[in-house]
N, C-alpha and C positions, 0 to 999 in steps of 0.2 A: 254581817248578812250576810247568809246563804243563800243559792239559790235553790229553787223548789226541783230534786229530785226524785219524789213519791208524788205521778201523777193523783194518786186517788187521797190520799193524805193533806198534798199540796206543802211538806214537808220531807224536812231531811234528816237523815237518820247517821249523821257525823260521825267520822274520827280522824283522827292521825297520824302518818307515820313518818318519825324522827330518825335520817341516816343518817350515816356519816360512813365515806370508804364501804367497807361491805357490814358492817353493824346498823341494824334497825331495831328502833323501839315503837312500840305502837301505845297509844290511848285508847280507853275504853270508847265504847259508843255512845254519844250521846242519843236518844233517843229522840225521835218526831220536835223536830227544832229548827228554825232558822237560825237562831243565835246562841249554838252551845258555849257552855263552858266549860271545858274539861278540868279547870284546876289541877292540872297534873304535877305529880311529882319529880325532881332533876332526871334526868336522862344523862350519864356520864358515860364518855367517853374518853378513854388514855389514849393517846396517838403521839407518834414524833412530830416535833414543830414542823418539817417539813411537809408533811402530810396536812397539814394545817393549812401551811403556802397553796399546796396545790389543790386540794379539795376543797370544793362548797360545801357547806350544809345544807342539806337537801328537806324540806318539810314538804309533803302530799296532804292534801286532805281529801277524804274518800268518802263516799255515800255505801254506807254496811246493804246488803241486799243478801236474804239467808238461800234462794234456790237458783243465783244465779253470781258470774263475780260481781266484785265490789264498780261502783262508777267514779271514776274519777274526776274532781269538781276543779282540781289546780293544783299547781306548786309554787313554792317560795325557795328561792336560792339566796343562801345567806355567807357574804365572805368572810371569814373568819381573820382575814390579816390586817385589819385595820385593830384588833386588838392586843400584835405583838409586837407593837411599839413599846418601850422601857417606862413612857412618858405617859400612854394614853390610855384611858380609862379600860376597864376591865371587864364591863357587861355592855351590852347592846341590847336593848330594849324599845316596843314600840308597836307600831300597826304598819305590819307589811301586806301589800295587796298580792289576792291570792291569783294568778296569771296560769290561764290553758289556751294552750298554742291554736287552739281552735276555735274556743268562745270568747276569748280575750279577758279582761277584771271580771272575776267571778267572785268577788269578796273580800275582806282583809282579818286579818288574822294576827292578834298580840302574841309577840314572841319574845320571853327573855335569854338570851345566849350571855357565860361566864366563862372564863380564861383564868386557870389556874395554873401558877410556874411553880416547875419541879426540877433539880437539879439533874443534867443530862451527862455523862460523864464519856459517851460516845466521840471520841478524834475525828473520824471520817463520818462525820453528817455532813449531808449535803445543802443545807439551810441557808438563808440570809435572812434570819429573822433577825430586828434593827433595823435595816437599812430601811429608811424614807424614803416616799416616792410622789415628787411635786410633776404635776403638768405644767404648772408656770415656767415660762423662761426666764422669769425672777426670782430673785433669792426671797423666801418668805419672809414677814414684817419682822418675824419672832428669832431669825437666825441671823448669823453672819457667819459669811463665806471664809475659811479659812486656807482651804488649797484647792482648789479646782484641777483635778487630776486626768479629765481628757474625756474624749467621745467613748461609750460602752454602745453594743452594737446585739443583736443575737437574735435568732427564727427558731420557731418551731412548728413541724410537717409532720401533718397524719390524715389517716383514709378519712373523707368523706361518710360520714354512716348514709346519706343519700345514695350512695352509688354503691351500698353492698349490695349482696345476694338478695339478703333475707331483707333488704327493705323490700322485695315484690312482694313477699308474703305478710309483713303486718301494716297495723292502721296506720293511715297518718299521723294520729296525734303519737305514737307511739316514734316512728322516725323523727317529727320536730323536738321530741324531747330528747331524743337521743345527740339529737347535733348540741342543742342548747347543752347539755349537761358537757360534750366532747368541748364546746367553744370556752366552759367555762372551766373547764380543766385546763387548756392548751394558756387561758391567758394566767392562771396562777403559775403552772411550769415556767411560762416565760419570765415572768416577772420575778423568779426565785433564781433562773440563770442569770439575769441583768445583776442581777442583788450579788452573787457570787462574786462577779465580778468585780463588782463594786468594794468589797471586802479585799480581796487582792490586790488591790488598789491603794487600799488603807485607807476607804474612803466608808460614810454611811449615811448618802445622799444621793439619790438622783432628781436633776432637776428638767426639765423639759422634758419627760416623760411622755413619748407618744408612741400607742403601740394602734398597726394596723392588721388588719385580715384581709387572706385574698381567699376568694371561693373557686378554685381551680376544677371544678368539673371531678372526673376519672382521678385527675393530677391529686386529687384530696385537699386540705386545706390547711393555708399557710399563715402562721401569724410573727408579724413581724414587730421588732420594737427598738426605739434608738434614742439618748439620755446623752446627760453630762454626768459623769463622778463626779463629786466634789464631798468634801469634808465639812458637814456645818454646824457652829457652833449655837449654842440656843444663848440666847440674851436673856440675862437674868433680872434686868430692870426693864421692860420693854414698856412704853410709852403707848395708852391708850387713846386713839385717835375716834373722834364721832362724832358722821356728818350730822349739819346742822340741819338739813334735812332729807328727803327723799328724792329729788333732783339727781337724775343719770349724769347730768355736766358736772354734778360738784361731789363725784365720787372718789375714794382714797385712790392715788395712783401707787401700782404697785413698784418698788423702788428698784433700780436697775442694776443689771445682774454685776455689777462690780462695785455698786456704791455701799456702801458701810453707814445705816443709818444710826447707830451708836458704837462706837468702838469703844472696846473693852481693852486696856494693853495687860490685865491683871488674869484674862482667860486664860486658865488650864489647859486648853487646847478641847482638839475633839473629843466628842461621848466617844464613850468604847462602846461596840455595836454589841447587842446579847449573843451568847458564847453558850455553847454545852447544856441547851434547855429543851426539856419535852413537856407538854402541855395536856392538861387536864380539862374539858370545856364541857358545859353541859347547860343544853339547851331546856327549858322550862317554862312552865307559865301559858299554855297556850287555851287563849283565849278567840271568840270570833263573835 
């Protein structure tokens, strides 16, 4: 359900722009409806895996105007990184809130995003696809720690869009969206750089990952991240524990950092991170 954008008809002529990097696709305009169903074809992007780690998929919902500029309804940013693990699902689908930095939530849109992998012979790539990130300070239940490599840290600095000269002439919405996009880009870049350090240590995961942003005015935006580089081995037969009730006092406890819940003496060692691959992914099936 979308908000009313045409006061004369109390309806909306909505369409969607799907953007990744410098490539943008558009759906057809769905006229006179607050519940448009575009059912679009697949929009295909062919990009390197490091771009997938840095760039979010940007979906913009707009109201079509014939004699003036199109009105923005809201945006959706989708992080593609969760689809880049070897054992992860290759599809993200579901309803996402359409958010406007001025008016807040403006509706929902149904999107499907799929990733296809292709071999890449570039030996000098700067991606860290395959490195897993866990915010928890304990080893996840379905993994065992093979090696604890040590502490990793990184920071990224960039100019704050709200302190650029162009901010004096652009709208508050455009200024907010510029900062929102930059924060998303910096977050992806920082995670990729942390992952590269983990690969240099021959690890495949980061445990206790913590990311912090500092808004330092005219000095710019600073994002820092820390974590512990590890080599984790996925347990083949992980016991499933189901809580007997919904009481918070009886939740399953996390495994301590150095505890092995299911030792496997026949383990073949750590899984190999993804290497030398580029990806083609396709967002499609936009409904609202």
